[in-house]
C-alpha positions as CSV (number, residue, x, y, z in Angstrom):
1,M,13.5,69.3,76.7
2,C,14.3,70.8,73.3
3,K,13.6,69.2,69.9
4,I,14.2,70.3,66.3
5,K,11.8,72.9,65.0
6,G,13.3,73.2,61.5
7,I,16.4,73.3,59.4
8,T,17.6,75.3,56.4
9,I,20.4,73.8,54.3
10,S,22.3,75.9,51.8
11,H,25.0,74.7,49.3
12,F,25.9,71.7,51.5
13,R,26.9,68.3,50.0
14,G,24.1,67.1,47.8
15,V,22.1,70.4,48.3
16,P,23.5,72.9,45.8
17,N,20.8,75.5,46.5
18,D,18.5,75.9,49.5
19,I,16.0,73.7,51.1
20,N,14.0,74.4,54.2
21,L,12.3,71.7,56.3
22,N,9.7,72.3,59.0
23,F,9.5,69.7,61.8
24,T,6.4,71.1,63.5
25,R,2.6,71.0,63.0
26,N,0.6,73.7,64.6
27,K,3.8,74.9,66.4
28,V,4.3,71.4,68.0
29,P,7.4,69.4,67.1
30,T,6.5,66.1,65.3
31,S,8.4,63.1,63.9
32,L,9.3,63.2,60.2
33,M,9.6,60.5,57.6
34,I,11.8,61.3,54.5
35,F,11.1,59.1,51.6
36,G,13.1,59.0,48.4
37,D,15.2,56.8,46.1
38,N,18.9,56.1,46.8
39,G,20.9,59.1,45.6
40,S,18.0,61.5,46.1
41,G,19.7,63.6,48.8
42,K,18.2,62.1,52.0
43,S,21.6,61.6,53.6
44,S,22.7,65.2,52.9
45,I,19.8,66.2,55.2
46,I,20.8,63.7,57.9
47,D,24.5,64.9,57.7
48,A,23.3,68.5,58.1
49,I,21.3,67.6,61.2
50,E,24.3,65.7,62.7
51,L,26.8,68.5,61.9
52,S,24.6,71.2,63.3
53,T,24.0,69.4,66.6
54,Q,27.1,67.3,67.3
55,G,29.7,69.0,65.1
56,T,30.3,65.7,63.4
57,I,29.5,63.8,60.2
58,Q,29.0,60.0,60.5
59,S,30.1,60.2,64.2
60,V,33.6,61.4,63.4
61,P,34.4,64.5,65.4
62,S,37.0,66.7,63.9
63,F,37.8,70.4,64.0
64,Q,40.8,70.4,61.8
65,S,40.5,72.4,58.6
66,D,42.0,69.7,56.4
67,K,39.4,67.1,57.4
68,W,36.7,66.1,54.9
69,I,34.1,67.2,57.4
70,Y,34.8,70.7,56.2
71,N,35.1,69.7,52.6
72,S,31.3,69.4,52.3
73,I,30.5,72.5,50.2
74,S,28.3,71.5,47.2
75,L,30.6,70.7,44.3
76,K,28.4,72.8,42.0
77,N,29.2,75.9,44.0
78,E,32.5,75.1,45.8
79,K,34.5,77.9,44.2
80,S,31.9,80.7,44.6
81,V,29.8,80.1,47.8
82,S,29.9,78.9,51.3
83,S,27.8,76.2,53.0
84,E,25.4,77.2,55.7
85,I,23.1,75.2,57.9
86,I,20.6,76.9,60.2
87,L,19.1,74.7,62.8
88,S,16.2,76.0,64.9
89,L,15.1,74.4,68.1
90,T,11.8,74.4,70.0
91,D,13.3,76.6,72.8
92,D,13.8,79.3,70.1
93,R,17.6,78.9,69.9
94,I,19.3,79.0,66.5
95,N,22.5,77.2,65.8
96,K,24.4,78.1,62.6
97,V,27.1,76.1,60.8
98,Y,29.2,77.9,58.3
99,I,31.8,76.4,56.0
100,H,33.8,78.5,53.5
101,K,36.5,77.5,51.0
102,N,39.1,80.3,50.8
103,E,40.9,79.8,47.4
104,E,43.5,82.5,48.2
105,V,45.0,80.7,51.2
106,G,44.1,77.2,49.9
107,R,42.1,76.0,52.9
108,V,38.6,75.5,54.2
109,T,37.5,77.3,57.2
110,G,34.4,76.7,59.2
111,Q,32.3,77.6,62.3
112,V,30.8,74.7,64.1
113,S,29.3,74.9,67.5
114,V,28.2,71.7,69.3
115,L,24.9,71.6,71.3
116,S,25.4,70.0,74.7
117,E,21.9,68.4,74.6
118,F,22.9,66.4,71.6
119,R,26.4,65.3,72.7
120,N,25.5,62.4,75.0
121,A,24.6,59.7,72.6
122,P,25.1,58.6,68.9
123,F,21.5,59.6,68.2
124,V,22.1,59.6,64.4
125,L,22.2,56.0,63.2
126,R,23.0,54.8,59.7
127,R,22.8,51.5,58.0
128,Q,26.6,51.1,58.0
129,D,26.7,51.5,61.8
130,I,24.7,48.3,62.1
131,L,26.4,46.4,59.2
132,N,29.9,47.2,60.6
133,F,29.3,46.9,64.3
134,W,30.4,43.3,64.9
135,S,33.4,43.5,62.6
136,L,34.9,46.3,64.7
137,P,37.8,45.4,67.0
138,S,37.1,45.5,70.7
139,Q,38.7,48.9,71.2
140,Q,36.7,50.5,68.3
141,K,33.5,49.1,69.8
142,L,34.4,50.8,73.0
143,N,35.1,54.1,71.1
144,V,31.6,54.0,69.6
145,F,30.2,54.8,73.0
146,R,33.0,55.9,75.2
147,S,33.3,59.5,74.1
148,Y,29.7,60.2,74.9
149,V,30.1,59.5,78.6
150,M,33.6,61.1,79.1
151,T,32.4,64.0,81.2
152,E,36.0,65.0,81.7
153,T,36.3,65.9,78.0
154,P,35.2,69.4,77.1
155,I,32.4,69.5,74.5
156,M,34.5,71.0,71.7
157,E,37.7,69.0,72.4
158,T,38.6,66.3,70.0
159,P,38.3,62.9,71.8
160,V,41.5,61.1,72.8
161,S,40.7,58.2,70.5
162,E,40.6,60.5,67.5
163,K,43.9,62.2,68.5
164,M,45.4,58.7,68.7
165,D,44.1,57.9,65.2
166,S,45.6,61.1,63.9
167,V,49.0,60.3,65.4
168,E,48.9,56.8,64.0
169,K,48.2,58.2,60.5
170,D,51.1,60.6,60.8
171,R,53.4,57.7,61.9
172,L,52.4,55.6,59.0
173,T,53.0,58.5,56.6
174,L,56.5,59.0,58.0
175,K,57.3,55.3,58.0
176,H,56.4,55.2,54.4
177,E,58.7,58.2,53.7
178,K,61.5,56.5,55.7
179,R,61.3,53.4,53.5
180,E,61.4,55.4,50.3
181,I,64.5,57.3,51.5
182,I,66.3,54.1,52.6
183,D,65.3,52.5,49.2
184,R,67.1,55.4,47.4
185,L,70.1,55.3,49.7
186,S,70.4,51.6,49.1
187,K,71.1,52.2,45.5
188,Y,73.9,54.6,46.4
189,Y,75.6,52.4,48.9
190,G,74.6,48.9,47.8
191,F,72.8,47.6,50.9
192,D,69.5,45.6,51.2
193,S,66.8,48.3,51.7
194,K,64.2,45.8,53.2
195,D,66.7,44.6,55.8
196,M,67.9,48.1,56.6
197,S,64.3,49.4,57.0
198,M,63.9,47.2,60.1
199,K,67.1,48.5,61.8
200,S,67.4,51.4,64.2
201,K,68.6,54.8,63.3
202,E,72.0,54.2,64.8
203,E,72.5,51.0,62.7
204,V,71.5,52.7,59.5
205,Y,73.9,55.6,60.0
206,S,76.7,53.3,61.1
207,Y,76.4,51.5,57.9
208,I,76.3,54.6,55.8
209,R,79.5,56.0,57.5
210,L,81.4,53.0,56.3
211,F,81.0,54.4,52.8
212,E,80.4,58.1,53.3
213,N,82.1,61.0,55.1
214,V,78.8,62.7,56.1
215,K,80.6,65.8,57.4
216,Q,82.5,66.2,54.1
217,L,79.2,65.6,52.3
218,N,77.7,68.4,54.3
219,Q,80.3,70.8,52.8
220,I,79.1,70.1,49.3
221,K,75.4,69.7,50.3
222,I,74.1,72.2,47.7
223,N,71.9,70.2,45.2
224,N,73.4,67.0,46.6
225,P,70.6,64.3,46.6
226,R,72.6,62.0,48.9
227,Y,73.0,64.7,51.6
228,N,69.4,65.8,51.3
229,D,68.2,62.2,51.8
230,I,70.5,61.5,54.7
231,N,69.5,64.8,56.4
232,R,65.8,64.2,55.8
233,L,66.1,60.6,57.1
234,K,67.5,62.0,60.3
235,E,64.5,64.3,60.6
236,V,62.1,61.5,59.9
237,Y,63.5,59.3,62.6
238,L,63.2,62.2,65.1
239,E,59.6,62.9,64.1
240,I,58.7,59.2,64.4
241,Q,60.3,59.1,67.9
242,K,58.2,62.1,69.0
243,L,55.0,60.6,67.7
244,N,55.8,57.3,69.4
245,K,56.1,59.2,72.7
246,K,52.9,61.1,72.0
247,H,51.0,58.0,71.2
248,K,52.1,56.3,74.4
249,E,51.0,59.4,76.5
250,L,47.6,59.4,74.8
251,R,47.1,55.7,75.4
252,K,47.9,56.2,79.1
253,S,45.5,59.1,79.2
254,Q,42.8,57.0,77.5
255,E,43.3,54.2,79.9
256,R,42.9,56.5,82.9
257,T,39.8,58.0,81.3
258,V,38.2,54.7,80.6
259,K,38.7,53.6,84.2
260,S,37.0,56.7,85.5
261,N,34.0,57.1,83.2
262,Q,30.4,55.8,83.6
263,L,30.3,53.5,80.6
264,Q,30.4,50.2,82.5
265,N,27.6,51.3,84.8
266,I,25.5,52.3,81.8
267,M,26.1,49.1,80.0
268,T,25.3,47.1,83.1
269,E,22.1,49.0,83.5
270,I,20.9,48.5,79.9
271,A,22.0,44.9,79.5
272,P,18.8,43.4,81.1
273,I,16.6,45.6,78.9
274,V,18.5,44.6,75.8
275,T,18.1,40.9,76.8
276,D,14.4,41.1,77.4
277,T,13.7,43.1,74.2
278,F,15.9,40.8,72.2
279,K,14.1,37.7,73.4
280,I,10.7,39.2,72.6
281,I,11.6,40.4,69.1
282,S,13.8,37.6,67.9
283,R,11.7,34.9,69.8
284,T,14.8,33.1,70.9
285,N,13.7,32.9,74.5
286,D,14.0,29.1,74.5
287,Y,17.8,29.1,75.0
288,V,19.0,32.7,75.7
289,K,19.3,33.5,79.4
290,S,21.1,36.9,79.3
291,I,23.2,39.2,77.2
292,R,26.2,40.7,78.9
293,I,28.3,43.7,78.1
294,Y,31.8,44.0,79.5
295,V,33.9,47.2,79.5
296,G,37.7,46.9,80.2
297,S,37.5,43.2,81.0
298,I,40.2,42.0,78.5
299,S,42.2,45.2,78.5
300,A,41.6,48.7,79.7
301,L,40.5,49.7,76.2
302,S,38.0,46.9,75.4
303,M,34.3,46.3,75.0
304,N,33.0,42.7,74.7
305,F,29.7,41.0,74.5
306,T,28.6,37.5,75.5
307,V,25.4,35.5,75.5
308,Q,24.7,33.3,78.5
309,L,22.6,30.3,77.6
310,D,20.1,28.4,79.7
311,N,22.6,25.5,80.0
312,G,25.2,27.8,81.6
313,S,27.4,28.2,78.5
314,E,28.7,31.7,77.6
315,V,29.5,32.5,73.9
316,D,30.3,35.3,71.6
317,P,27.1,36.6,69.8
318,I,28.6,36.2,66.3
319,M,29.4,32.6,67.1
320,L,25.8,31.8,68.0
321,F,23.3,34.2,66.3
322,S,22.3,34.5,62.7
323,E,23.1,37.7,60.8
324,A,19.6,39.0,61.4
325,N,19.8,38.4,65.1
326,C,23.3,40.0,65.3
327,D,21.9,43.1,63.5
328,L,19.0,43.1,66.0
329,L,21.3,42.9,68.9
330,A,23.5,45.8,67.6
331,L,20.4,47.9,67.1
332,L,19.1,47.3,70.6
333,I,22.5,48.1,72.2
334,Y,22.5,51.4,70.3
335,F,18.8,52.2,71.1
336,E,19.0,51.5,74.8
337,F,22.3,53.4,75.1
338,I,20.6,56.4,73.4
339,H,17.5,56.0,75.5
340,Q,19.5,56.0,78.7
341,S,21.4,59.1,77.7
342,V,18.3,61.2,78.6
343,E,19.5,60.8,82.2
344,R,22.7,62.7,81.2
345,G,20.7,65.5,79.5
346,Q,20.4,64.2,76.0
347,A,17.6,65.7,73.9
348,K,14.8,63.3,72.9
349,V,15.6,63.2,69.2
350,L,16.3,59.9,67.3
351,V,17.5,59.9,63.7
352,L,17.4,56.7,61.6
353,D,18.9,56.9,58.2
354,D,17.8,53.9,56.2
355,V,18.8,51.7,59.2
356,F,16.2,49.0,58.6
357,Q,17.2,48.2,55.1
358,S,19.9,45.9,56.6
359,I,17.4,44.2,58.8
360,D,15.4,41.1,57.7
361,S,11.9,42.1,56.8
362,N,10.5,39.4,59.1
363,I,11.7,41.2,62.2
364,R,12.1,44.9,61.2
365,Y,8.3,45.4,61.7
366,R,8.6,44.2,65.3
367,I,11.7,46.3,65.9
368,M,9.9,49.4,64.8
369,Q,7.0,48.6,67.1
370,Y,9.5,48.5,69.9
371,V,11.1,51.8,68.8
372,I,7.7,53.7,68.7
373,D,6.7,52.4,72.1
374,R,10.1,52.9,73.7
375,F,10.7,56.4,72.1
376,F,7.0,57.4,72.1
377,D,7.6,61.0,73.4
378,W,10.8,61.4,71.2
379,Q,11.0,63.1,67.9
380,I,11.9,60.4,65.4
381,I,13.4,61.3,62.0
382,I,13.5,58.4,59.7
383,T,14.5,57.9,56.1
384,T,13.7,55.1,53.7
385,H,13.8,54.3,50.0
386,D,11.5,51.3,50.2
387,R,7.9,52.2,49.3
388,L,6.4,49.2,51.0
389,W,8.3,49.8,54.2
390,K,7.2,53.5,54.0
391,E,3.5,52.3,54.0
392,Q,4.1,49.9,56.8
393,L,5.8,52.7,58.9
394,T,2.9,55.1,58.2
395,Q,0.5,52.5,59.4
396,L,2.6,51.7,62.5
397,F,2.8,55.4,63.5
398,R,-1.0,55.8,63.0
399,N,-1.8,52.6,64.9
400,H,0.3,53.9,67.8
401,S,-1.3,57.4,67.6
402,K,2.1,59.0,67.1
403,D,2.1,62.0,64.9
404,I,4.5,61.9,61.9
405,Q,4.9,64.2,58.9
406,Q,6.0,62.8,55.6
407,I,8.0,64.4,52.8
408,E,9.2,62.8,49.6
409,I,12.4,63.7,47.8
410,T,12.4,63.2,44.0
411,N,14.5,63.9,40.9
412,W,17.8,64.9,42.4
413,S,20.1,66.6,40.0
414,F,23.5,68.1,40.1
415,D,22.3,71.7,39.4
416,V,19.1,71.7,41.5
417,G,19.6,69.1,44.2
418,P,16.7,67.3,45.9
419,R,13.2,68.3,45.2
420,V,11.0,68.1,48.3
421,V,7.3,67.3,47.9
422,S,4.4,66.3,50.1
423,A,4.3,62.6,50.5
424,L,1.0,61.7,52.2
425,N,0.1,59.3,49.4
426,N,-0.4,61.6,46.4
427,Y,-3.5,59.8,45.3
428,D,-5.6,62.9,45.7
429,E,-3.0,65.0,43.8
430,K,-3.0,62.5,40.9
431,L,-6.8,62.6,40.7
432,L,-6.9,66.4,40.8
433,S,-4.3,66.5,38.0
434,S,-6.4,64.1,35.9
435,M,-9.5,66.2,36.5
436,E,-7.6,69.2,35.3
437,N,-5.7,67.8,32.3
438,G,-6.8,64.2,31.7
439,S,-9.5,62.5,29.6
440,T,-12.7,61.1,30.9
441,A,-11.1,57.7,31.1
442,D,-8.1,59.1,32.9
443,I,-10.4,60.8,35.5
444,C,-12.4,57.6,36.1
445,A,-9.2,55.5,36.3
446,S,-7.6,57.8,38.8
447,A,-10.8,58.0,40.8
448,G,-11.1,54.2,40.8
449,Y,-7.6,53.7,41.9
450,M,-8.0,56.1,44.8
451,L,-11.3,54.4,45.7
452,E,-9.5,51.1,45.8
453,Y,-6.9,52.7,48.2
454,M,-9.7,54.0,50.4
455,C,-11.5,50.6,50.5
456,E,-8.2,48.8,51.4
457,K,-7.7,51.2,54.4
458,L,-11.4,51.3,55.5
459,S,-11.7,47.5,55.4
460,C,-9.0,47.3,58.0
461,I,-10.4,50.2,60.1
462,F,-13.9,48.7,60.2
463,S,-12.7,45.1,60.2
464,I,-15.4,44.2,57.6
465,S,-16.1,40.5,56.9
466,I,-15.6,39.2,53.4
467,H,-16.7,35.9,51.9
468,R,-13.7,34.2,50.5
469,R,-13.3,31.9,47.5
470,F,-10.3,29.9,46.2
471,G,-8.1,32.0,44.1
472,D,-10.0,35.2,44.8
473,K,-8.6,38.8,45.0
474,Y,-10.1,41.7,46.8
475,T,-11.7,44.3,44.5
476,I,-13.9,47.3,44.9
477,G,-16.8,44.9,44.2
478,D,-15.8,42.8,47.2
479,L,-15.0,45.6,49.6
480,W,-17.2,48.5,48.9
481,P,-20.7,47.0,49.8
482,G,-19.6,46.1,53.3
483,I,-17.8,49.5,53.8
484,Y,-20.7,51.5,52.4
485,K,-23.1,49.6,54.8
486,I,-21.1,51.1,57.7
487,L,-20.5,54.6,56.1
488,K,-24.1,55.3,55.4
489,K,-24.7,55.2,59.2
490,S,-22.3,58.1,59.7
491,K,-23.0,61.8,60.0
492,A,-21.7,62.3,56.4
493,K,-24.0,59.6,54.9
494,N,-25.1,62.0,52.1
495,V,-21.4,62.2,50.9
496,F,-21.0,58.5,50.8
497,S,-24.5,58.0,49.2
498,E,-23.5,60.2,46.3
499,L,-20.3,58.2,45.8
500,N,-22.2,54.9,46.0
501,D,-24.4,56.1,43.1
502,L,-21.3,56.7,40.9
503,V,-19.1,53.7,41.8
504,Y,-20.2,51.9,38.6
505,L,-18.2,54.4,36.6
506,R,-15.0,52.9,37.8
507,N,-15.6,49.7,35.9
508,M,-17.6,51.2,33.0
509,A,-15.2,53.9,32.1
510,G,-12.0,53.6,34.2
511,S,-11.0,50.0,33.9
512,H,-12.4,48.3,30.9
513,Y,-13.1,49.3,27.3
514,N,-16.8,49.5,26.1
515,E,-18.6,51.6,23.6
516,W,-20.7,53.4,26.2
517,S,-17.6,54.7,28.0
518,I,-16.6,56.7,24.8
519,S,-19.8,58.7,25.1
520,L,-19.3,59.5,28.8
521,S,-19.4,63.3,29.3
522,R,-16.6,65.1,31.1
523,S,-19.0,66.5,33.7
524,E,-20.1,62.9,34.6
525,A,-16.5,61.8,35.0
526,E,-15.7,64.9,37.1
527,D,-18.7,64.2,39.3
528,F,-17.2,60.8,40.0
529,G,-13.8,62.3,40.8
530,K,-15.3,65.0,43.1
531,A,-17.4,62.4,44.9
532,V,-14.3,60.3,45.6
533,L,-12.3,63.3,46.8
534,D,-15.2,64.5,49.0
535,A,-15.5,61.1,50.6
536,Y,-11.7,60.8,51.0
537,Y,-11.4,64.1,52.8
538,H,-14.1,63.0,55.2
539,I,-12.1,60.0,56.3
540,C,-8.5,61.1,55.9
541,C,-6.8,64.3,57.0
542,K,-5.5,66.2,53.9
543,K,-2.8,67.9,56.1
544,C,-1.2,65.1,58.1
545,G,-2.5,62.0,56.4
546,R,-4.1,60.4,59.5
547,W,-7.2,58.3,59.0
548,I,-10.3,58.1,61.1
549,K,-10.1,55.4,63.8
550,N,-13.8,54.6,63.8
551,I,-17.1,55.7,62.4
552,D,-17.6,58.2,65.2
553,D,-14.7,60.3,63.8
554,I,-16.7,61.1,60.7
555,S,-18.7,64.3,60.7
556,E,-20.4,66.6,58.2
557,I,-17.1,68.5,57.6
558,D,-13.6,67.5,56.3
559,Y,-11.7,65.4,58.8
560,S,-8.7,67.8,58.6
561,K,-10.8,70.4,60.4
562,I,-11.2,67.9,63.3
563,C,-7.8,66.3,63.2
564,C,-5.5,69.3,62.7
565,E,-7.6,72.5,63.2
566,K,-9.1,71.8,66.7
């Protein structure tokens, strides 16, 4: 089953130039974490992935040139260039999306092809999807999932629900124009415009004929505002009548489709899994018996959810659960629907755009544990702007032995767009920079900071015991002796022995002022920095950021040669 190998984005939304992202390591597709502040361009990348796979942005299919989906050319270049997205898949297929603004004809044209493997589930989830889910009317909840199981609908055909939305928007526009015309005519003929707006076409024209000979008015129609308004009003009534008929036909078509699709069977299948997972993560198993999902129970176009309690009561989730548990339930419904879609040919790719920022921190960690376990053989693309959550995610993926690459997006600007940098942890890059350009104190401080980071990680990996005191804090002095006691038994004991001999420089020259530190030579400071880097590269892969799991993973060579160059 195909996954994403890479994507090139040019002049699209918040990407005014070109960026290229590789989703593989050693030619094998991996998961990807994109870290960056809000406004750094993360969502432009996610939108590009969705548009080049599903032909949509934010789950809104549209193939009309006047829709905003095609108005996504970078504003910096909108008059001179076109947008292009090139998506490469692991089965060596290439899918191109092309958007061009033609100033001469005043419209936007585009080429969007939808990949069938990505059209069976809303595999791109955003924070707003979760925040808005329970506030959606019953029919709109249905529409979230319905189009993905409507096997009767051709891949490139706009779903009936969107056609209905388009008709409704046109009707509202015409009704607004009708009210404006009647308001103007009321000033000519002295009737109540509000009252007349509620009357039928025949009633309106009967009233006008009391004061106006419309046929005679037709003879002097040139530049006659009354005739133009009366004539346009007649056209508007006719157009509204046609749209009413079209809307009715679409609704009947939608009702027939809903009755014939697989959605109820799918929801019945996933409901027990949603229930069990919800009870484990939220720990509300003391009163929740089951979560039920109904399609078409209230009307042909409805989706409703209830919670059955141990005492036999059945209630609406939003009447029972906290906001955190409602968010959790919405997520699980999405996740299980997406997971089930593999049976219908969906590619094993899951995209989460800052989804967990709306979830309480006390349960989001457990949700992500479930996601990694449930979607273990999937390619997970996740964005976040929370540095602490990024570190927690990194540790979760490593603890579950699931490979994930990391990139960081920094310093977005209107002219340049997002800047993509490696985002393993950057501690080694900071130390290397200090060794190249910094003072002796800078070198020792950076080396000491990196050593603290190493001690923090290794203390968890080795589960070292530490004697505690009231009000204490972990420091290198607390952690390093126990860690070194283990490291000196490894095959790289000489590397760690050299570092142990220089650890004192962290306090003497990197953290505190003293007269001796002023006389510290640069070569001594650089020796300390090199010793820290050497030790670091023996326990953490410089390419993928994975850490050793135990002392047996340490050898005489860099860990990257074992981890990523087997």
